[in-house]
N, C-alpha and C positions, 0 to 999 in steps of 0.2 A: 504494499499499498503506499510505501514511501516513494518519493520522486526524486531524483539527483538535483534538481534546481532549487530543492530547500538546503541542500547543503548538511554535511554530516555534523558540523558544528551545532548549527539550530536542532537538528534532531535529537543528537544526545542531551544537549541542553533541556530540550523539552521533556526528555523522558526522564531524566533527572530531578528535574525539579517539580514535574509533575506529579511523579511518584513521592517524591519528599512531602510535597505539599498535603497531598491525599491522607497520609498519617495526622494530621492535623484535625481530621473532621470530626474528631471526638469532642473537641472545644466548643463553647457557646459564650454569647453574650447577649445583651440586648438586641433585639432584632430593629432593622431598619428598612424603611420603604424601600420596595424593589422594583425595578422597571421590568418591562416584558419585552424583550427582545425579541426578533424574526430568526426563522433559520437556524443556521449554525452557531449563531450567537445567544441561542435561547438559554443556555444554562447560565450566562454569565450576567446574571440579574443586576450585580451590585460591583461591578468591576470598576476600580477609582480611576476611568481614564482621565478625569479632568483634574487629578491631583499635581502639584508642581513638578515633583519627581519624575511622572509620568509623562508628562506634556514636554518636559525638557530633553528626553531621552532622543538622541540623533539618530538612531539605527545603524551606527557604526561602532563608538566606544560603549555606546549604552542602547541595549536592544528592549524595547516595552513589550511585555506579554498580559495577558489575563489570565488567571488561574482560579478554576473552581474544582472543589472536591466534597463529594457527600457519600456517607453511610447510612445503611438504613438503622443500623443497630449494632451492639458492641457490648462492652462493661469495662468498668473501672473498680480496681480492689487497691481499698486503703485501711491498711491495717487488718482488722479481722471484720470489715464490711465491703461486701461486693455490691454493686449499684448498677443495673442494668442501663445503657443509654440507649436511647431512642433515635429519631432520624437528626442528623448532625450535617452542617453544611458549611464550608469555608470558603470565602472569595477573598481576592487579594490582587494586588498589580504586582509584578516581579520585574524590576529592571535588572538585565544580564549584562554586567561589566564585561570589557575585553579583558581583563585582567583574571577572569574566572571565578569573580565575586558575584554575588547578588546583593541587590536592595527590594527589601520587601515593603510594600506600600499597602496598609489597610482602607478600606472605604471607611467614609463619616462615622457610619453608624457601628463600628467595629467589623473585623474580619471573620469573627467566630459567631456561629448562630446555631443553637442546638434545642430541641424539645427538651424541657424540665423532667427529669427520672423521677420515679417515685421511689424512695429508699425502703427496701422490703422490711416490714415490721413497724415502720413509722418511729415516732420517737420512743415507744415501748423497745423496740430493739435498738435504738441508737443509744439510749440512757439510762434504760431502766433492767433490773432492779439496781438500785444506789443503796449506800448506806450514808449518805447525806440526807437528814431530814427533810431539808426543804424539796429536794428532788423526789423522794419517797412520796410527798404530799402531792406533787405534781402527776407521778406515775399512776396513783389512785384516779386520780379526775381523769387520766387518757385511757383507762380501760374501757373497751368498747365505746370509747368517743370518737366523734369526726375529727376531733381536733389532733387525733393521732399520726394524721398523714403529714408527711414530710417529702418535701420535692429537694433536689439537688441538682444545680446547674454548675457545668464547669466555663469559667471565664478566662479569656486571655487577660495578664496584667502585664503587657509587656511587647516588643517586637520580637519577632522569631530571630535568631542567629544559630552561629556555627552550620550554615549549609556546607553538606557535602554532596556534590554533585553526582559521583559515583557511586556513592551509596545507595542512589534512586533507582539505580539499574541493578542493583545486586541484591543478595538477602543477608540479614543478621549482620548488619553493619548500620550504626546509627547515621540518620539521615538530616536531623536538624534538632536544634534545641529549642522547647517552647515553655515561656513561663505562665504559670497558671494560679487560678485558686479556683475553690468550689464554694458555691454559695447555697448555705442550706436553709432553707424556708419553711416557717410554720409559725402560727400565733404565738407560742411559748417563747419561740426562740428570738424572735424581734427581727427587724430589718439587716443586720449587720453581723450575722455569723458566718463565719468564713473559715476554711479550711486554707490556709496560704494567705499571704498577702504581696502587695507588691512589692516590699522591702524584702520579704521572706516567702519567695513563691514554692509551689511544686513545680519543678523542671523536668519536662519529659522530653525523652530523645527515642523517640520511635523508629524501629526498622522493619523491614519487609520480611514476612515469613516465608511467602515464594514471589516469584517473578508475576507482574501484573500482566495481561494481555495487551499486547500494543496496536492500535489503528491509528490512522490519520486521513482527514478529509481535506478538500480544498474548497474555498468559495469567496465570493466577492464582496466587496465592502460591507452591502446590505444583508449579509448571512444567505444569500443563494448559492446553492452548492454548485460549483464549476470548476473543473479541472484545469482550467488556466486562471483561476481567481488569485487576486493579490493577497489572499489571509489564507493560514492552514491552521488546521486544529488537530492537536495529539489528545487520543483516547488512551487513557490508561484504565485498565477495569479490573475487578474480581480479587484483588489482593487484599488478604489479611495482614494487619499490622499490629506491633506490639511493642510494649516495651516494659519491662519489669525492674529497671535499674536505679528509680528514683527514690527519694525520699520524702516522706509527708510530715509535715509541723503540724503542731495540735491545734484544734479547734480554738476560735477568740471572737468574743464580741457576741457570744450567745446568751438569751436570757435574760432579757429585759431588764439590765440593771440588777443582777442578782450578783453580784461581786464576785463573777466568775464562777459561781457554783456550778451552772449548766455546762460551761467550758469544761470544767472537771470531770463532770459525771459523763458527757460525750466522749472526752479522752481515753478515760477509765474503761468504758464499756466497748470503744472502738479498737482500741490499742493505737492511740496516738500520744505523742508523736511517733512514727513508724520509720526506723532505719531501711535505706535503700536495700533492695532484694526481696521484702516481705509485700511490694506493692507493685500493682500491674495496670495497664490498660489496653485493652484490643478492641480494635475495630473490623468489624466484619464487610466484606463484599464493598469495598472503595472503589468508586468513579470518578477519576479525574479526567479533568479536560482542560486543555490549555491552549489559547489562542494568539496568533502573533503574525506579523506581516511576513509573508514569505519572501526568502531572499532576503538576509541582511543586507543594508548599504543601498538598496534599491530606493528608498525614499528618504536617505538623508539629506540634509540633516533634519528634517521635520517628521520623523517616524513616529513619535509620540502624538503629535498633533493629527495625522493621519489615522493612526489607532483611534482616537479619540472620536474624530469625524466619521469614520466607519462604524464604530458602536452606537454612537447617535443616532445615525441613518438606520440602523437595525430598530432602533427604540421607537423614534419619532412618527 
């Protein structure tokens, strides 16, 4: 499905970066308004094509690309607690630099969006039973109560770093470092209950467990499929990805001003803080797509502006 005019450099970069970013689809933040592009642009609803770093890409030293990666389900294990994940979505811009490094650009509303996951057992499973009297009283109220339900959402708290392009096309090699935190939500927990913070994040370094299936298509700027199109889209599908090397800090900010008692109860029951090797994240059936201008250099020095124009033509 590849075509020689695209060049080995673009194909390798697309494969590596696309697969690397595929592992990030377990992450989530607040949702943002999404566009509805046409044709081959359809998956790229939030590509930050108008970001200064993307617009400034010249197509020679800096090549702009859009990336989207989704997963229907997976799981994340923190200490003694495992939480299933639902549908997840990552979208971002990537500027590939001629020296082999990459610059990641997130959409205005955040790169990572995920359905909140329900924590098995709710608060009863997360912090009960407890030998702390105040927590014991809460546990009694939770029994058979709708207040028992708790959701967890994984959020990015910093830009990804340490991309390894070659790791994206092999197995068992860390692809990228991603700092995240987990937002726990329930009326008893308050609105600021997190595992991990911006200052002390959970850092995921996922890797491929098997090779993804590779495909490529070509299209005009408005998204219409065409073998002679100026755009190309790499498709990397079906890979399962995992990381079991990260450490997890204790919960913080939970419990509506109960002076850290809820934090202590959650940490004691779930086994937090948890050292590296006792935690894991797994993403199933990742579907990653990467779109960029065909043939680097053709649209220099305005490659970033051309990419933005094409994306908008498929949306407007």
